[in-house]
C-alpha positions as CSV (number, residue, x, y, z in Angstrom):
1,M,5.7,-6.5,-19.5
2,E,7.3,-9.5,-21.7
3,R,10.4,-8.6,-23.2
4,G,10.4,-7.6,-26.8
5,R,7.1,-6.3,-26.6
6,V,6.3,-2.5,-28.3
7,M,3.0,-2.0,-26.9
8,M,2.5,-1.2,-23.2
9,D,-0.7,-1.4,-21.3
10,R,-1.5,1.6,-19.7
11,N,-3.1,2.2,-16.1
12,A,-6.3,3.6,-18.1
13,D,-6.1,0.0,-20.5
14,A,-6.6,-2.3,-17.5
15,P,-9.9,-3.6,-16.5
16,W,-10.1,-2.3,-13.2
17,S,-14.0,-2.3,-13.2
18,K,-13.8,-6.2,-13.3
19,F,-11.6,-6.5,-10.5
20,D,-12.6,-9.1,-8.5
21,P,-11.7,-8.6,-4.6
22,E,-12.9,-11.7,-3.1
23,A,-10.9,-13.8,-5.5
24,Y,-7.9,-11.7,-4.9
25,V,-8.3,-12.2,-1.0
26,D,-9.0,-15.7,-1.4
27,A,-5.7,-16.0,-3.6
28,N,-3.6,-13.8,-1.4
29,Y,-4.6,-13.4,2.5
30,R,-7.1,-16.0,3.2
31,S,-4.3,-18.4,4.2
32,P,-1.6,-15.8,5.6
33,L,1.7,-15.9,3.6
34,E,4.8,-15.4,5.7
35,V,6.2,-12.8,3.7
36,D,2.9,-10.6,4.3
37,L,3.3,-11.7,8.1
38,L,6.9,-10.6,7.9
39,I,6.0,-7.2,6.3
40,V,3.7,-6.6,8.7
41,R,6.1,-6.8,11.5
42,L,8.4,-4.7,9.6
43,M,6.1,-2.1,9.2
44,R,4.7,-2.5,13.0
45,D,8.7,-2.3,14.4
46,Y,8.9,1.0,11.9
47,F,6.1,2.8,12.7
48,G,6.6,2.3,16.5
49,K,10.1,3.6,16.3
50,C,9.1,6.5,14.3
51,F,6.4,7.6,16.7
52,E,8.6,6.8,19.8
53,D,11.0,9.3,18.2
54,G,8.0,12.2,19.0
55,V,6.0,12.2,15.6
56,P,2.4,13.4,16.8
57,R,-0.1,10.4,17.1
58,T,-2.9,12.7,16.2
59,G,-2.8,12.8,12.6
60,R,-4.2,11.6,9.5
61,G,-2.9,8.5,7.4
62,V,-3.8,7.2,4.1
63,D,-3.5,4.3,2.3
64,V,-3.3,4.8,-1.6
65,G,-4.6,2.4,-4.0
66,A,-5.6,0.3,-0.9
67,G,-7.6,-2.5,-3.2
68,A,-8.6,-5.7,-1.2
69,N,-5.8,-5.7,1.4
70,L,-6.5,-4.4,4.9
71,Y,-3.3,-4.7,6.7
72,P,-1.6,-1.6,5.7
73,A,-4.4,0.4,7.0
74,L,-4.6,-1.6,10.1
75,S,-0.8,-0.6,10.5
76,M,-1.8,2.7,10.9
77,L,-4.7,2.6,13.5
78,P,-2.6,3.4,16.7
79,W,-1.4,6.7,15.0
80,C,-4.2,8.6,13.5
81,E,-7.3,10.5,13.9
82,K,-8.6,9.4,10.5
83,V,-7.6,7.2,7.8
84,L,-8.5,7.4,4.6
85,L,-8.6,4.6,2.0
86,L,-8.1,5.7,-1.9
87,E,-9.1,3.4,-4.5
88,Y,-10.0,3.6,-8.1
89,A,-11.3,0.1,-8.8
90,Q,-15.3,0.3,-8.0
91,P,-15.6,-3.5,-6.8
92,N,-12.7,-2.7,-4.5
93,V,-14.2,0.4,-3.1
94,E,-17.3,-1.4,-2.6
95,Y,-15.3,-4.1,-0.6
96,L,-13.5,-1.6,1.5
97,E,-16.7,0.0,2.4
98,K,-18.1,-3.3,3.6
99,Q,-14.8,-3.9,5.5
100,A,-15.3,-0.4,7.4
101,S,-19.1,-0.9,8.0
102,P,-20.2,-1.2,11.8
103,A,-20.3,-5.0,11.2
104,G,-16.6,-4.8,11.4
105,F,-13.9,-6.4,9.0
106,D,-13.7,-9.8,8.0
107,T,-12.1,-12.4,10.4
108,V,-9.5,-13.0,7.3
109,W,-7.4,-10.0,8.6
110,D,-6.9,-11.1,12.4
111,P,-3.9,-12.8,11.6
112,F,-2.5,-9.5,10.7
113,W,-3.5,-7.9,13.6
114,D,-2.2,-10.6,15.8
115,Q,1.4,-9.7,14.6
116,L,0.6,-6.0,15.0
117,R,-0.5,-6.2,18.6
118,E,2.5,-7.8,19.7
119,H,3.7,-4.0,20.0
120,P,1.9,-2.3,22.9
121,A,0.6,0.6,21.3
122,Y,-1.1,-1.8,18.8
123,A,-2.4,-4.2,22.0
124,A,-4.3,-0.9,23.3
125,V,-6.3,-0.5,20.4
126,E,-9.6,-2.3,19.8
127,P,-9.3,-2.8,15.8
128,R,-12.8,-3.6,14.8
129,G,-14.2,-0.7,16.8
130,R,-11.5,1.7,15.8
131,F,-11.4,0.6,11.8
132,G,-14.9,1.6,11.7
133,E,-14.8,4.6,13.5
134,I,-11.5,6.2,12.0
135,V,-11.5,4.7,8.4
136,R,-13.4,6.2,5.3
137,V,-13.2,5.1,1.7
138,E,-13.0,7.4,-1.2
139,R,-12.8,6.4,-4.9
140,A,-9.7,8.5,-6.8
141,N,-6.7,7.4,-9.2
142,L,-3.4,7.9,-7.7
143,L,-2.1,9.3,-10.9
144,D,-4.8,12.1,-10.3
145,L,-3.6,13.2,-6.9
146,D,-2.5,16.7,-6.9
147,G,-0.2,17.1,-4.2
148,Q,-2.6,19.4,-2.3
149,R,-3.8,17.2,0.0
150,R,-1.4,16.0,2.9
151,W,-1.2,13.5,5.3
152,D,1.0,12.7,8.2
153,I,1.4,8.9,7.7
154,G,0.8,6.7,4.4
155,T,1.1,3.4,2.9
156,M,1.2,2.4,-0.8
157,F,1.3,-1.5,-1.7
158,F,1.6,-3.2,-4.9
159,V,0.1,0.1,-6.6
160,A,2.7,2.0,-8.7
161,D,4.4,-1.0,-10.2
162,S,0.9,-3.0,-10.8
163,M,-1.0,-0.5,-12.6
164,S,0.6,0.0,-15.9
165,E,3.6,-1.4,-17.8
166,C,4.8,2.3,-18.5
167,P,7.7,3.5,-16.7
168,D,6.4,7.0,-16.7
169,E,3.1,6.0,-15.1
170,F,5.5,4.1,-12.4
171,R,7.4,7.3,-11.9
172,R,4.7,9.4,-11.4
173,G,3.1,7.1,-9.3
174,V,5.6,7.2,-6.7
175,T,5.7,11.0,-7.2
176,C,2.0,11.3,-6.3
177,F,2.2,9.4,-3.4
178,M,5.4,11.2,-1.8
179,G,3.8,14.4,-2.8
180,A,0.9,13.7,-0.7
181,L,2.7,13.2,2.6
182,T,3.8,16.0,5.1
183,E,7.6,16.6,5.9
184,G,8.4,14.1,8.5
185,A,5.7,11.6,7.8
186,P,6.5,8.1,8.2
187,F,5.7,5.6,5.1
188,A,5.8,2.1,4.0
189,T,5.3,1.0,0.5
190,A,5.9,-2.4,-1.3
191,F,6.5,-3.4,-5.1
192,M,6.5,-6.9,-6.6
193,K,10.0,-7.3,-7.8
194,E,10.3,-7.9,-11.5
195,S,6.7,-8.4,-12.0
196,V,5.5,-9.3,-15.5
197,G,1.7,-8.8,-14.6
198,Y,-0.8,-10.8,-12.5
199,Q,-4.2,-12.6,-12.8
200,V,-7.3,-12.0,-10.8
201,G,-10.2,-13.9,-11.5
202,D,-10.5,-14.3,-15.3
203,H,-8.8,-10.9,-16.1
204,R,-5.4,-10.1,-16.6
205,Y,-3.7,-6.7,-15.1
206,P,-0.5,-5.0,-16.2
207,A,2.7,-4.5,-14.1
208,Y,6.0,-2.7,-14.2
209,R,8.9,-4.6,-13.7
210,V,11.0,-3.0,-10.7
211,N,14.1,-4.2,-8.8
212,E,15.7,-3.0,-5.7
213,E,17.7,-0.2,-7.3
214,Q,14.7,1.2,-9.1
215,V,12.8,1.7,-6.3
216,R,15.6,3.2,-4.2
217,E,16.0,5.9,-7.2
218,S,12.3,6.2,-7.3
219,L,12.4,7.3,-3.4
220,C,15.6,8.5,-2.5
221,D,14.7,12.3,-3.4
222,W,11.8,12.1,-1.5
223,A,12.9,10.1,1.5
224,D,14.8,10.5,4.8
225,D,15.9,7.3,6.7
226,L,15.2,5.0,3.8
227,E,15.3,1.3,4.3
228,I,14.8,-0.9,1.5
229,H,14.0,-4.8,2.2
230,D,14.6,-7.1,-0.5
231,L,12.5,-10.2,0.2
232,H,13.2,-13.2,-1.7
233,H,9.6,-14.6,-1.2
234,M,7.8,-15.9,-4.1
235,V,4.1,-15.8,-4.0
236,R,2.8,-16.6,-7.4
237,E,4.4,-17.0,-10.8
238,G,5.7,-14.2,-12.6
239,H,8.0,-12.2,-10.6
240,E,11.0,-12.5,-8.3
241,G,10.2,-11.3,-4.6
242,I,9.0,-8.3,-2.9
243,I,10.6,-5.1,-1.8
244,L,9.5,-3.3,1.3
245,A,10.5,0.5,1.3
246,L,10.2,2.4,4.9
247,G,11.1,5.7,5.4
248,R,10.1,9.4,6.2
249,R,9.1,12.2,3.7
250,N,11.8,14.7,3.7
251,S,11.5,18.4,2.5
252,A,11.4,17.9,-1.2
253,I,9.0,19.9,-3.0
254,A,6.3,18.0,-4.7
255,D,5.9,18.5,-8.5
256,T,2.8,16.5,-9.5
């Protein structure tokens, strides 16, 4: 949000039906950025550590607000029997369904899998077959999650901070995500630091400006073993870096 503005764009105001997933992939993932490869390695090592510590490998995973980004879902493949991709924008739903079809996902995601398979648990997985076998897509709004469904591992990348300019919707988004996880569930979530909004194709989308302190505050009541990585990588104009948070869901009771 530009400083000094009074009116704030809420999630319901954004042109989600016009979101262009192909333009988004071309701008962000077609040529892998070092910061995304770094994030993938950090997730890989964190999830590998969590499951080596005895968390069951036969759980259910969820990527909330999956958008046109497959690497969070790929990071859960060795640890899950089922992975659900929740997404609100219909064009993104269609993109994800195509990626999860028997034809297999686009080769644009291969460099991210190359980072993951450096860990033996990932190396043992054939990603395209596994992805098509266990991944399904559902149209849903993060803000409508009621806390009744529970997942054993979860990811949420550039969602709570990138759907609205409103602080209450940011906080509710984080609460809804954390409330959807079982106690002890490993999670990874990422935020654009101090983002003032972003352009996809011909359309502008809102963002809520967050920094490391705000991310930590939003998660600390929900998480054990919380790690905050303030990554000082600029990927476009209008932000100051990326914040990656890793942790495990604690026993707090969700109020969504």
